[in-house]
VEXKOLSE-491792 format. One record per atom (N, C-alpha, C): residue in three letters; residue number from 1; z, x, y. Coordinates in Angstrom, 3 decimals, decimal comma. Each point is the difference from the previous one (the first is absolute). Layout:
// residues N
ATOM  resn  resi         Z         X         Y
ATOM   Ala   NUM         Z         X         Y
...
//
This chain:
// residues 59
ATOM  resn  resi         Z         X         Y
ATOM   Met     1  -198,794  -117,329   -21,108
ATOM   Met     1    -1,147    -0,861    -0,184
ATOM   Met     1    -0,467     0,067    -1,411
ATOM   Lys     2    -0,549    -1,148    -0,433
ATOM   Lys     2    -0,429    -0,072    -1,413
ATOM   Lys     2    -1,331     0,681    -0,251
ATOM   Lys     3    -0,151     0,593    -1,162
ATOM   Lys     3    -1,200     0,735    -0,341
ATOM   Lys     3    -1,071    -1,035    -0,371
ATOM   Asn     4    -1,212     0,251     0,374
ATOM   Asn     4    -1,094    -0,876    -0,348
ATOM   Asn     4    -0,306     0,097    -1,520
ATOM   Pro     5     0,103    -1,105    -0,682
ATOM   Pro     5    -0,203     0,002    -1,557
ATOM   Pro     5    -1,453     0,369    -0,338
ATOM   Phe     6    -0,943    -0,197     0,893
ATOM   Phe     6    -1,387     0,282    -0,324
ATOM   Phe     6    -0,389     1,375     0,292
ATOM   Ala     7     0,783     0,812     0,565
ATOM   Ala     7    -0,233     1,419     0,398
ATOM   Ala     7    -0,303     0,912    -1,204
ATOM   Asp     8     0,681    -0,321    -1,113
ATOM   Asp     8    -0,133     0,843    -1,189
ATOM   Asp     8    -1,211    -0,372    -0,866
ATOM   Leu     9    -0,665    -1,223     0,221
ATOM   Leu     9    -1,060    -0,405    -0,849
ATOM   Leu     9    -1,317     0,642     0,445
ATOM   Ser    10    -0,856     0,186    -0,932
ATOM   Ser    10    -1,293     0,576     0,300
ATOM   Ser    10    -0,974    -1,099     0,606
ATOM   Thr    11    -1,025     0,480     0,602
ATOM   Thr    11    -0,999    -0,957     0,608
ATOM   Thr    11    -0,567    -0,923    -1,065
ATOM   Glu    12    -0,284     0,541    -1,192
ATOM   Glu    12    -0,558    -0,874    -1,027
ATOM   Glu    12     0,972    -1,080    -0,428
ATOM   Ser    13     1,162     0,292    -0,176
ATOM   Ser    13     0,986    -0,970    -0,414
ATOM   Ser    13     0,228    -1,063     1,141
ATOM   Leu    14    -0,052     0,476     1,273
ATOM   Leu    14     0,089    -1,045     1,046
ATOM   Leu    14    -1,184    -0,901     0,015
ATOM   Val    15    -1,130     0,559    -0,221
ATOM   Val    15    -1,212    -0,854    -0,012
ATOM   Val    15     0,129    -0,983    -1,150
ATOM   Lys    16     0,461     0,469    -1,183
ATOM   Lys    16     0,205    -0,996    -1,163
ATOM   Lys    16     0,963    -1,044     0,376
ATOM   Lys    17     1,087     0,351     0,579
ATOM   Lys    17     1,024    -1,054     0,380
ATOM   Lys    17    -0,640    -1,023     1,031
ATOM   Arg    18    -0,736     0,527     0,990
ATOM   Arg    18    -0,596    -0,826     1,005
ATOM   Arg    18    -1,041    -0,934    -0,660
ATOM   Asp    19    -0,822     0,532    -1,003
ATOM   Asp    19    -1,017    -0,891    -0,555
ATOM   Asp    19     0,623    -1,082    -0,930
ATOM   Leu    20     1,093     0,422    -0,639
ATOM   Leu    20     0,761    -0,999    -0,841
ATOM   Leu    20     0,586    -1,064     0,816
ATOM   Leu    21     0,582     0,372     1,167
ATOM   Leu    21     0,566    -1,037     0,850
ATOM   Leu    21    -1,073    -0,915     0,569
ATOM   Lys    22    -1,097     0,592     0,403
ATOM   Lys    22    -1,139    -0,732     0,481
ATOM   Lys    22    -0,510    -1,004    -0,986
ATOM   Gly    23    -0,099     0,427    -1,311
ATOM   Gly    23    -0,453    -0,886    -1,046
ATOM   Gly    23     0,931    -1,154    -0,285
ATOM   Val    24     1,311     0,322     0,013
ATOM   Val    24     0,955    -1,103    -0,200
ATOM   Val    24    -0,028    -1,041     1,188
ATOM   Leu    25    -0,142     0,506     1,214
ATOM   Leu    25    -0,027    -0,871     1,142
ATOM   Leu    25    -1,265    -0,910    -0,019
ATOM   Ile    26    -1,138     0,596    -0,408
ATOM   Ile    26    -1,256    -0,748    -0,122
ATOM   Ile    26     0,185    -1,068    -1,008
ATOM   Ala    27     0,592     0,329    -1,162
ATOM   Ala    27     0,204    -0,970    -1,083
ATOM   Ala    27     0,918    -1,145     0,412
ATOM   Phe    28     1,045     0,308     0,737
ATOM   Phe    28     0,909    -1,078     0,465
ATOM   Phe    28    -0,734    -0,870     1,057
ATOM   Gly    29    -0,783     0,613     0,845
ATOM   Gly    29    -0,749    -0,747     0,991
ATOM   Gly    29    -1,028    -0,923    -0,623
ATOM   Met    30    -0,725     0,428    -1,033
ATOM   Met    30    -0,891    -0,841    -0,696
ATOM   Met    30     0,759    -1,145    -0,797
ATOM   Met    31     1,153     0,324    -0,504
ATOM   Met    31     0,757    -1,002    -0,652
ATOM   Met    31     0,434    -1,100     0,931
ATOM   Trp    32     0,446     0,348     1,248
ATOM   Trp    32     0,327    -0,958     0,974
ATOM   Trp    32    -1,086    -0,855     0,439
ATOM   Val    33    -1,241     0,594     0,085
ATOM   Val    33    -1,175    -0,779     0,432
ATOM   Val    33    -0,351    -0,991    -1,055
ATOM   Val    34     0,066     0,426    -1,295
ATOM   Val    34    -0,298    -0,971    -1,081
ATOM   Val    34     1,034    -1,088    -0,113
ATOM   Leu    35     1,305     0,329     0,141
ATOM   Leu    35     1,035    -1,008     0,046
ATOM   Leu    35    -0,169    -1,011     1,147
ATOM   Leu    36    -0,304     0,497     1,144
ATOM   Leu    36    -0,222    -0,849     1,130
ATOM   Leu    36    -1,217    -0,968    -0,178
ATOM   Gly    37    -1,030     0,573    -0,700
ATOM   Gly    37    -1,159    -0,869    -0,245
ATOM   Gly    37     0,335    -1,095    -1,029
ATOM   Val    38     0,762     0,312    -0,932
ATOM   Val    38     0,424    -0,920    -1,067
ATOM   Val    38     0,934    -1,112     0,677
ATOM   Ala    39     0,908     0,388     0,847
ATOM   Ala    39     0,861    -0,945     0,690
ATOM   Ala    39    -0,810    -0,938     0,900
ATOM   Ile    40    -1,020     0,592     0,726
ATOM   Ile    40    -0,843    -0,902     0,749
ATOM   Ile    40    -0,804    -0,948    -0,779
ATOM   Tyr    41    -0,563     0,460    -1,123
ATOM   Tyr    41    -0,750    -0,815    -0,942
ATOM   Tyr    41     0,866    -1,153    -0,525
ATOM   Phe    42     1,175     0,291    -0,452
ATOM   Phe    42     0,855    -1,120    -0,502
ATOM   Phe    42     0,430    -1,005     1,123
ATOM   Tyr    43     0,255     0,576     1,227
ATOM   Tyr    43     0,260    -0,883     1,114
ATOM   Tyr    43    -1,085    -0,964     0,328
ATOM   Ile    44    -1,231     0,596    -0,049
ATOM   Ile    44    -1,201    -0,880     0,342
ATOM   Ile    44    -0,216    -0,967    -1,129
ATOM   Thr    45     0,046     0,399    -1,225
ATOM   Thr    45    -0,278    -1,003    -1,081
ATOM   Thr    45     1,080    -1,074    -0,039
ATOM   Lys    46     1,265     0,349     0,257
ATOM   Lys    46     1,061    -1,022    -0,033
ATOM   Lys    46    -0,248    -0,974     1,113
ATOM   Tyr    47    -0,359     0,511     1,196
ATOM   Tyr    47    -0,225    -0,905     1,178
ATOM   Tyr    47    -1,256    -0,813    -0,215
ATOM   Thr    48    -1,006     0,484    -0,664
ATOM   Thr    48    -1,238    -0,697    -0,279
ATOM   Thr    48     0,283    -1,126    -0,995
ATOM   Leu    49     0,786     0,283    -1,049
ATOM   Leu    49     0,332    -0,962    -0,981
ATOM   Leu    49     0,755    -1,168     0,578
ATOM   Lys    50     0,918     0,277     1,005
ATOM   Lys    50     0,780    -1,095     0,637
ATOM   Lys    50    -0,993    -0,822     0,802
ATOM   Leu    51    -0,919     0,579     0,653
ATOM   Leu    51    -0,981    -0,703     0,827
ATOM   Leu    51    -0,842    -0,879    -0,940
ATOM   Leu    52    -0,464     0,532    -1,087
ATOM   Leu    52    -0,816    -0,788    -0,903
ATOM   Leu    52     0,733    -1,161    -0,662
ATOM   Tyr    53     1,320     0,197    -0,212
ATOM   Tyr    53     0,849    -1,074    -0,612
ATOM   Tyr    53     0,091    -1,121     0,982
ATOM   Arg    54     0,306     0,417     1,271
ATOM   Arg    54     0,189    -1,079     1,020
ATOM   Arg    54    -1,338    -0,721     0,245
ATOM   Trp    55    -1,137     0,682    -0,002
ATOM   Trp    55    -1,313    -0,571     0,211
ATOM   Trp    55    -0,299    -1,032    -1,129
ATOM   Gln    56     0,311     0,338    -1,230
ATOM   Gln    56    -0,183    -0,908    -1,082
ATOM   Gln    56     0,915    -1,241     0,084
ATOM   Phe    57     1,167     0,166     0,493
ATOM   Phe    57     0,969    -1,066     0,152
ATOM   Phe    57    -0,528    -1,006     0,967
ATOM   Tyr    58    -0,610     0,411     1,045
ATOM   Tyr    58    -0,488    -0,897     0,992
ATOM   Tyr    58    -1,320    -0,547    -0,236
ATOM   Gln    59    -0,757     0,440    -1,016
ATOM   Gln    59    -1,294    -0,566    -0,318
ATOM   Gln    59     0,153    -1,226    -0,848
//
C-alpha cells in the first residue's frame, strides 16, 4: 500500500497548504463570476442593439 504523502508534514505546513488552496479556489471562483457577468452583459447589449435597430427600421 502507498504511504500517505501528507503524513510527514507538520500541522502548520498542512494548514498553509490548505489556506493557499482555498485562496486559489476563491480567486478562480470570483474570476468565473466576473467573466459570466461580462458575457451576460455583452449578450444583453447585443440583443438590445438588434431590437433598437429593428425598431428604428420600422418607424
